[in-house]
ROTI-762681 format. One record per atom (N, C-alpha, C, O, CB): x, y, z; residue in one letter. Coordinates in steps of 0.05 Angstrom, whole numbers, plus 5000, padded with zeros to 4 digits. Glycine has a CB too. Layout:
N
XYZa ...
This chain:
232
190333708516m 190733728487m 187933698473m 186533508478m 192633508477m 187333878455s 184833868441s 184933658419s 186933598407s 184234148428s 182633528415t 182333348393t 181233508369t 179333658371t 180433108400t 182533468346v 181633608322v 180133408304v 181133188298v 184133728306v 177733488296y 176133328279y 176033448251y 174933678248y 173233288291y 177033308232i 176933408204i 174433288191i 174133048191i 179533328188i 172733458180i 170333358166i 170433468138i 170433708133i 167733458181i 170433278119s 170533348090s 168233218076s 167133018084s 173233268078s 167533338053a 165333228037a 165233388011a 166033618010a 162633248052a 164233257989p 163733407965p 161633617970p 159833577986p 162733217942p 161833837956s 159834057959s 157033947953s 156633817933s 160534287939s 155134007971g 152433917968g 151733657983g 149533557981g 151833877939g 153733547998s 153233298012s 151833338039s 151133138052s 155933158016s 151433588047g 150033628072g 151933658096g 151133648119g 148133408078g 154433708090k 156533728111k 155833958131k 155933918155k 159233768099k 155234188120s 154734428137s 152334378156s 152434448179s 154234678120s 150234258145t 147934198162t 148634008185t 147834038207t 145734078145t 150233798178l 151033608199l 152733728220l 152333678244l 152533368186l 154633898212v 156334028231v 154734218249v 155234228273v 158634188216v 152934358237n 151234548253n 149634388274n 149434478297n 149334698235n 148534158266e 147033998285e 148833878307e 148033868330e 145533768271e 151233798299l 153133688318l 153833888340l 153933818363l 155733598303l 154234138332r 155034348350r 152734408371r 153334498393r 155734598335r 150334348363k 148034398381k 147934188404k 146934248425k 145434398366k 148833948398i 148433728417i 150933628431i 150733478450i 147133508403i 153333708422v 155833628435v 157133868448v 157834058434v 157733488414v 157533858474p 158734088488p 161734098483p 163033908474p 158134078518p 162934338490n 165834378489n 167034308462n 169134188459n 167134208510n 165534398441l 166434338414l 166534598399l 164434718392l 164534128400l 168834698392d 169134948378d 169234898348d 169734668339d 171735098386d 168535098332f 168435078303f 170235288291f 170135518298f 165535098293f 171935198273s 173635388259s 172235498234s 171535348216s 176235248250s 171835758234i 170535888211i 172735958191i 174636108198i 168936138220i 172535858167s 174635898147s 174636178136s 172536318136s 174335698125s 176936268127y 177236518112y 176936448082y 177936248073y 179936658118y 175636628067t 175436588039t 175436848024t 174637058034t 172936428032t 176436837999t 176437077982t 173937097964t 173637287949t 178937077965t 172236887965r 169836907948r 167737077961r 167837117986r 168736617943r 165937187946p 163837357958p 161737187971p 161436947965p 162537527936p 160137297990p 158037148003p 155937057983p 155437187962p 156637318025p 154636827989r 152436727972r 149936707989r 150036638012r 153236447960r 147636757976g 145136727990g 145036898015g 145437138015g 144636437996g 144336768037s 144036908063s 146536898080s 146436958104s 141736788078s 148836818069e 151336798084e 152037068096e 151637278085e 153636698066e 153237048120q 154037288134q 156937268143q 157937058150q 152237348159q 158337498142n 161137498150n 161437418179n 160037528196n 162437778145n 163237228185g 163637138212g 161836918221g 162136818243g 163237368231g 159936838204r 158136618210r 158936368194r 159936178204r 155136688205r 158436388167e 159336158150e 162336178144e 163735978145e 157736158124e 163236418137y 166036468131y 166836748140y 165136918147y 166536438100y 169436798141y 170437068142y 171137138113y 172937028101y 172937098161y 169637328102f 170037408074f 172137638073f 171637858084f 167337498061f 174337588060v 176537778060v 177437818031v 177237638014v 178837688078v 178638058025p 179738097998p 182237927994p 183537848014p 180438397994p 183037887970r 185337717964r 187837827977r 189637677986r 185737687934r 188138097977s 190438217989s 190738148019s 192938088028s 190338527986s 188538148033k 188538068062k 189237778065k 190837708083k 185738128074k 188137608048f 188737318050f 191637278045f 192937118059f 187037168029f 192837408025d 195637378019d 197437468042d 199537348047d 196437527993d 196637678055e 198137778079e 198137568101e 200237518113e 196938038089e 195837448106m 195637238126m 197336998118m 198636868135m 192737148130m 197336938093l 198936708083l 201936758087l 203436588095l 198336658053l 202837008081q 205637078084q 206437068114q 208737008120q 206137348073q 204637128132r 205237118160r 204836838172r 205136798196r 203437318175r 204336638155d 204036358163d 201736328184d 202136188204d 206636248175d 199536468179e 197336458198e 195336238193e 193436198208e 195836728197e 195736078171f 193935868165f 195035588171f 197335528167f 193235878135f 193335418183l 193935138186l 193834998159l 195434818153l 192034998205l 192035088142e 191734978115e 190435188098e 189035368108e 190134708114e 190935168072h 189535348053h 189435208026h 190935028020h 191135618050h 187535298009a 187135167983a 185835367964a 184535557973a 185334917986a 186235317939d 184935477917d 182735297905d 183435087894d 187035577896d 180235387907v 178035227896v 176435397877v 175235607885v 176235127919v 176335317852f 174935467831f 175835757830f 174135937825f 171935457836f 178435807835g 179436077833g 179136247858g 179936477859g 178136217811g 177936137879n 177636267905n 179336137926n 179535887926n 174636277913n 180436297944c 182136187965c 180636137990c 178836287998c 184536377970c 181335918004y 180135848030y 182435778049y 184435658041y 178135608027y 182035848074g 184135778093g 183135758122g 181135888129g 186335988092g 184435588138t 183735548166t 185935678183t 188235608181t 183535238173t 185135878199a 187036028215a 187935858239a 186435728252a 185836288224a 190535878245r 191735738268r 190435828294r 190335668313r 194735788268r 189536078295k 188636178321k 186236018332k 185936018357k 187736468317k 184735888315f 182435738325f 183335498342f 182035428362f 180635648302f 185435368333l 186535148349l 187635238375l 187235118396l 188734988333l 189135468375a 190235578399a 187935658419a 188235608443a 191935828393a 185835778408d 183535848425d 182235608438d 181535608461d 181536008409d 181935388422a 180635148432a 182335018454a 181234928474a 180234948409a 184935018450e 186734898470e 186635058496e 186734938518e 189634878459e 186535318494r 186335488518r 183735428534r 183735448558r 186535788511r 181635368519s 179035318532s 178635028539s 176534958550s 176835408513s 180634858532n 180334568536n 177934458521n 176534278531n 180034508566n 177534558497h 175434468479h 176634308456h 179034338451h 173734708469h 175034158443d 175834028418d 175034218394d 173534408398d 174433748414d 176234158371l 175834338348l 174934188324l 176133978317l 178434488342l 172834288310v 171834178285v 172834348262v 172534588262v 168734158285v 174034218242l 174934358218l 173234258195l 173334018188l 177934308213l 171834438183d 170134378159d 171834448135d 171734688126d 167334528160d 173234258123i 175134318102i 175034108080i 174133888084i 178034348113i 176134188057d 176034008034d 178333808035d 180033808053d 176034158008d 178533638014v 180533428013v 183333538013v 185133428027v 180133247989v 183733757998q 186433877998q 187233968026q 189433908035q 186434127979q 185434108039g 186034208066g 186433988086g 188133998104g 183934388075g 184833768084a 185033548102a 187833418100a 188933338121a 182833338096a 188833388076s 191433268072s 193633438086s 195433328098s 192133248043s 193333698084q 195333878097q 195133858127q 197233848141q 194834168089q 192733848138i 192333828167i 193433568178i 194733568199i 189333848174i 193033348164k 193933088173k 196933068174k 198132928191k 192832858156k 198233218156k 201233228157k 202233378182k 204133298194k 202333348132k 200733588189k 201533758211k 200533648238k 201833668259k 200534038208k 198133518237l 196933418261l 196033128256l 193633068252l 194433588270l 197932938255p 197232658248p 195232528267p 194032328260p 199732488247p 195032638291q 193132518310q 190232618306q 188432518319q 193932588339q 189832798287a 187132898281a 185332668272a 186232488258a 187233128260a 182732688279v 180832488271v 179432578245v 178332798244v 178732428293v 179532418224s 178432508198s 175832358191s 175732108194s 180432468176s 173832508182i 171232398175i 170432488148i 170532728142i 169032478197i 169732308130f 168932378103f 165932318100f 165032098106f 170532218081f 164432518091i 161632498087i 160932458057i 161832618041i 160032738098i 159532258051l 158732198023l 155832238018l 154132188036l 159631908016l 155032317994p 152132307987p 151432017980p 153231857976p 151532497963p 148831957980p 148031677974p 148931587946p 149431357941p 145031647977p 148931777927d 149731717900d 150031977884d 149332197895d 147731527886d 151031957860r 151432197844r 148832347837r 148732587838r 152932127818r 146732197831k 144132317824k 143032487847k 142032707842k 142132097816k 143332377871t 142332527894t 144032787898t 142832997904t 142532357920t 146632767895l 148333007898l 147533217877l 147433447883l 151232927895l 147133127852e 146433317831e 143733457838e 143433697834e 146233177804e 141833297848w 139233417856w 139533617878w 138333827878w 137333197864w 141233557898r 141633737920r 142933997911r 142234217920r 143433607942r 144833977893l 146234217883l 144334397868l 144434637870l 148634137865l 142534277852h 140534437837h 138434557856h 137734787852h 139234257815h 137634397875s 135334487892s 136134717911s 134434867919s 134334257908s 138634737918r 139434957936r 139535227921r 139635437934r 142034897950r 139735217895g 139435457879g 141635657882g 141235897878g 136935587886g 144035567889l 146335757893l 148135787869l 149535987866l 147935667916l 148035587851d 149935587829d 148635557801d 146535437799d 151935357833d 149935667782a 149035637754a 149735347745a 151235207758a 150435837735a 148435267723n 148734987714n 151634907709n 152534687715n 147134937689n 153235097697d 156035027691d 157634997716d 159434827717d 157235247673d 157035147737v 158435117763v 157634857775v 159334717787v 157735357782v 155134777773i 154334517784i 155734287771i 156634097784i 151234487782i 156034307745e 157534107730e 160434087740e 161533867743e 157434157700e 161634317745r 164434317755r 164534197783r 166434047789r 165534607756r 162534247799r 162434137826r 162133827825r 163333687841r 160134257842r 160633737806l 160233447803l 162833307794l 163533097804l 158033377783l 164333437776v 166933337768v 168833337791v 170233137796v 168033507744v 168833557806t 170533577830t 169833357850t 171633237862t 170433847843t 167233317854a 166333107873a 167332837865a 168232677882a 163233107874a 167332777839s 168332527829s 171232487836s 172132257843s 168032507799s 172832697836r 175632677843r 175932657873r 177632507883r 177232917833r 174332807888e 174632817917e 173932547930e 175332457948e 172833027929e 171832417920i 171132167933i 173131937929i 173031737943i 168432077923i 174931977910e 177031777906e 178931777931e 180331577935e 178631847881e 178831987947n 180532007970n 179131907996n 180231938018n 181432287974n 176831777993y 175331708017y 176931518035y 176631528059y 172731568009y 178631348023d 180131158040d 182531278055d 183931128068d 181130928022d 182831538053k 184931668069k 183731768096k 185131888112k 186031908053k 181131718100y 179731818124y 179331588144y 179131358136y 177131948116y 179031668169d 178631468190d 175731358190d 175331118195d 179231578217d 173831538186y 171031458186y 169631548160y 170431758149y 169631588211y 167731398152i 166131458128i 163131458135i 162131268147i 166631258104i 161831678129l 159031708136l 157431778111l 157831978098l 158631938158l 155531598104v 153731648081v 151331808090v 149731698106v 152931378067v 151032048081n 148932228090n 146332188073n 145832338055n 149832518090n 144831978080d 142331928066d 139931998083d 137832068073d 142131638056d 140231968110r 138032048129r 139232228150r 141032148165r 136731798142r 138332478151l 139532678167l 139732598197l 141832618209l 138032938165l 137532498208e 137532428237e 139532218243e 140932238263e 134732338245e 139632008226e 141631798231e 144431898228e 146231818243e 141131558211e 144832068208s 147532178203s 148532348226s 150832338234s 147532338177s 146732508238v 147432668261v 148132498284v 150132548298v 145032858269v 146632288289e 147232098311e 149931958307e 151431918326e 145031888314e 150531888282a 153031758276a 155331948281a 157431868292a 153031658247a 155032198272l 157232388275l 157632448305l 159932468314l 156532648260l 155532468320k 155732508349k 157132268362k 158832308379k 152832538361k 156432028354a 157731788365a 160731788360a 162331708377a 156431538354a 161531868336i 164331868329i 165932058347i 168031988358i 164731948299i 164832298350v 166132498367v 166332408396v 168432428408v 164632768365v 164132308407l 164132218434l 165931978439l 167231948459l 161232158443l 165931798419a 167531548421a 170531628422a 172031508438a 167031358398a 171331808406e 174131898406e 174832028432e 177131998442e 174732088383e 173032178443r 173532298470r 173932088491r 175632108508r 171232488477r 172231878490m 172431658510m 175131518508m 176431468528m 170131458506m 175931458483r 178431318479r 180731478491r 182631358503r 178831258449r 180731728486r 182931898495r 182931958525r 184932028536r 183032158479r 180531938537s 180431998565s 181431768582s 182531808604s 177532068573s 180931518572g 181831288587g 180031218611g 180731048627g 184531318596g 177831358613a 176031318636a 174431058633a 174030968611a 174131558640a 173530938655p 171830698654p 169330748638p 168230978638p 171130588682p 168330548623l 166030588606l 163530478619l 163430268631l 166530448579l 161330638616s 158730538624s 157530378601s 158630358580s 156830778632s 155130258606a 153830108586a 153130288562a 153330208539a 151229978597a 152230528568r 151530728547r 154030798531r 153830828507r 150230978559r 156230838545d 158730898531d 159530678511d 160430728489d 161030938551d 159130428520s 159730198502s 158030198477s 158930128456s 159429938518s 155430278480q 153630298458q 154530508438q 154430478414q 150830358467q 155530738449i 156530958431i 158930868416i 159230918392i 157131208448i 160730728430l 163130628417l 162430428395l 163630438373l 164930488437l 160530258400e 159730058381e 158530198356e 159030118333e 157629868393e 156930408360l 155730548338l 157930688321l 157830668297l 153730758348l 159730818334a 161930948320a 163530758303a 164330818281a 163731088340a 164030518314e 165630318300e 164430238273e 165830158255e 166030068317e 161730258271r 160430178246r 161230348223r 160930278200r 157430188250r 162330588229y 163030778208y 166030788203y 167030968188y 162031058215y 167530618215r 170430588210r 170830518180r 169230378169r 171730378228r 172930618169l 173530568141l 173330278133l 172030208113l 176230678134l 174530098149d 174629818141d 171929678144d 171529458135d 176629678158d 169929818157r 167329698160r 165329788139r 163129668137r 166229768188r 166029988123v 164030098105v 164830088075v 163430188058v 163530388112v 167029948070r 167929938042r 165829828023r 165529938001r 170529768040r 164429618031e 162429498013e 160129688008e 159029697986e 161429238024e 159329838029r 157130028025r 157930258007r 156330367992r 156230138052r 160530328008v 161430557992v 161730487962v 161530657945v 164130658003v 162230227956r 162730147929r 160630237909r 161430357888r 163029847928r 158030187913p 156130287893p 155930587891p 155230697870p 153330177900p 156630727913i 156731027911i 158931117892i 158531287876i 157031147939i 161230997895l 163431057877l 162730997849l 163431147830l 165930897885l 161430777844e 160730697817e 158630877805e 158430897780e 159630407817e 157131027821s 155131207810s 156331467800s 155131617784s 153031277831s 158831517808f 160231757799f 161931667775f 164231577778f 162031877821f 160831707751r 162231627727r 163131867712r 161932087712r 160331457710r 165431827699d 166432047682d 164532097659d 163731907644d 169231987671d 163732347655g 161732417634g 162632347606g 160932297589g 161032697636g 165232347601s 166132307574s 166732017568s 166331917546s 168632477569s 167731877589s 168631597583s 166731387594s 166631167584s 171331557594s 165131467616g 163331277628g 164731067645g 163630867652g 161731137607g 167331117652t 168830937668t 168230987697t 168431217707t 171830957663t 167630777712a 166930817740a 169430877756a 171530757752a 165530567751a 169131047775i 171331107794i 171730867811i 169930737821i 170631357811i 174330807815g 175030587833g 174930317819g 175330107832g 173230587857g 174330317793s 174130057779s 176929967771s 177229747759s 172330077754s 
């Protein structure tokens, strides 16, 4: 049975970079490329970042129940095809799903054993800087993304692990440890000293271990009109 890893994060949190690095260093790990109705941005290529399809094609797939999850984000549709899980199981590989909070909720209902990981930016100011610096969106779109991020991070406590992406190298090692630790637990094999170290590192990112670290991040995401801190 394949282990499914759900990885979610507000747009601009560095999720795609972390997932790409994870795939380079962890073997037997497949990646589900989502389908979307939005056009490519920047250097994106069909079949690499997404499968870019017209709305009519997406609706046909939806009617045939070909998606594990799907969502409408800013007027564009996104979906994870069931075939990727079937392919991973045939290959005896695990599967990474790079999906948003809406999709994660759907997946957990269908696959409650899935491992969920939420990636947070260090604070709102850093996220805003990242969104501007990547140069993909107009200012009004960035503002919408920040508002959406404020809503998304309210769901952090629905995830098994929380990873604050402030230093890329450390974040990659943490994500690797989480994946390997879950494999060890499910294999039931005896643990080496190195295995125990990996398990210990992964445990540091368990939801109940990081709540205090997350609190100031939540407080940095304030509603622009009221100034009320999220989670207060």
